[in-house]
N, C-alpha and C positions, 0 to 999 in steps of 0.2 A: 497584560490582562487578557484573559480568554473571554471572547465575546460570542463566538459561534457555538451553537449546540451541535452534537454529533450528527443529528438528523439533517442539519442544514449543510454540513460539509460533504455528506455522502455523494450527492450529484457531482460536486466538484472533483472528488477523488475518483469517481467512476470515469469522468471525462479524462482526467489526467492519466489514469492507468491505460485506458484505450489508446490515447495518443502515444504514450511511451511505447506500448506494445507494437504499434505500427512502425515507430522509428528505430526500434532496436534491431540489430542484426541477429541472426541465429546465435545463440549462446551469450547474447548481450545481457546485462544485468541492470536492474533497478535496486538500489539500496536506499531505504528510507525508514523513517519512524512513522508508524500509523497508529492513531489513537482509536481506530475502529476494528482492530484485531481480525477476527474471522471474517467480517464483512468485506474488508479489503482483499482478503485472500480469495474469497468467492469471486469478486470482481476480476482479480488477476487471472484466475483459472478460465473465466469466460473470455478473457482477452488473449489467451494463449500463453500465459506465463505460469511458471511453477515455482513453488517455494523451496529453497534449499537451506534456509536458516531462519529461525525465529527466536527472539529473546525479549521477554518483557523488561521494561526499563521505567524506573521512577523518574519522571521529568520535573519533579519539584512542584507538585500540585495536581498532577494527573499521571496516569499510567499510559504508556505507549508501547508499541512492539517494534523492535528493530527487525525489519524483514529484508531478506535477499530474495528477489524474484528474477527468474531467468527465463528468457524466451526459448521455447522449444524449437 
């Protein structure tokens, strides 16, 4: 059951992306499903990651986007 609203998970996603960006080596990748699409990409860009792949996926009740983010 989904209990969090998208607005409530954005701070969590922002913190996660920032932490992953610090831990990744150059050319390191984060591959994940994001339910907040473009907003997570904007967070990733601010953290120094770029998108190399995006694909919308039906997760059986909500849409998410498979994203491949690479550290520059």
